[in-house]
N, C-alpha and C positions, 0 to 999 in steps of 0.2 A: 385973476387968471391961473387958469393950472400949469405946471410947468411944462406940458405936452403941448398945451396953446403958445406960452413963450418961444419955444424951441420950432413950431412950425412958423409964426411971427418971423424967429432969428434968419430959420431956412431960406425963407422967401425973398430974403435980401440977398442970399449966395458968400457971406460972409469970408474970410478969408481962415479964420479959427473953427469952424466947426469939424466937431471932432466924431470922431467911430461911435464914442458911447452915447453923444447927444441924439446920432442919427438912428442908434438901435431903440433910444427912449422915444423920440418921436414915430418912430415907424409903428412901434408897439401904441403907442397912444392911438394911431391911425387903424390901430386893428389888425397889426401885419404880425405873423408869427415865423421867428428867424429859422431854418433849416442850412444847419453848417454840411456844407459840401467838403470836396476834397482840398486839400490845403491852403490856402486862402481866399478860395470860393464859399460865399454864402448867398442864399437866396432868401425875399423874404415874402411871406403871401399874405393874401388878404383873401380869406373865404368868403366873404360878405360879398365883396366885388371881383374877385377871381381875376385878383391883380397879381401879378409876380414881377418881382425886380431881382434882377441878378448883379451880383458886383464882386470884385475883391476888397478884403479887408486892405486898407491902408499898412502897410512897411515901409520902413520902419518905425515913420510917423505914424500921426492916428490922426492926422487931420485927415478931411476927403477931398481929394482932388476937384478942383473947377469942374470938368468936363463932365463928374460922375453927379454932381449936385445939379447939373444942368439937365443930366436925363433923369434921373427922378424928378424933380420938376418939372417936367412936360409928363411924365408920366403921369405925376397926381394933378396935373391938371387937367391932363384930358381923362381921366376916372373921375372927376370933379370931387376929391378928396379935400381939396382945399382949396 
């Protein structure tokens, strides 16, 4: 099992300790490219599925907020990517 698949499996459980670095790695595994916006704004775009995810980088902690994880999970499930 690859690291990307392990991260997808972990992400589906909505853990309280999922980090920004893990999210970037997971989305990269799913074919998303990171596009840095202004400040802490970041977009992830998957050209193949024409799917866009917009987020703010968490700060000062690097843990992804639960509401953001739920939104990302809903998008990925709707696009049938996971």
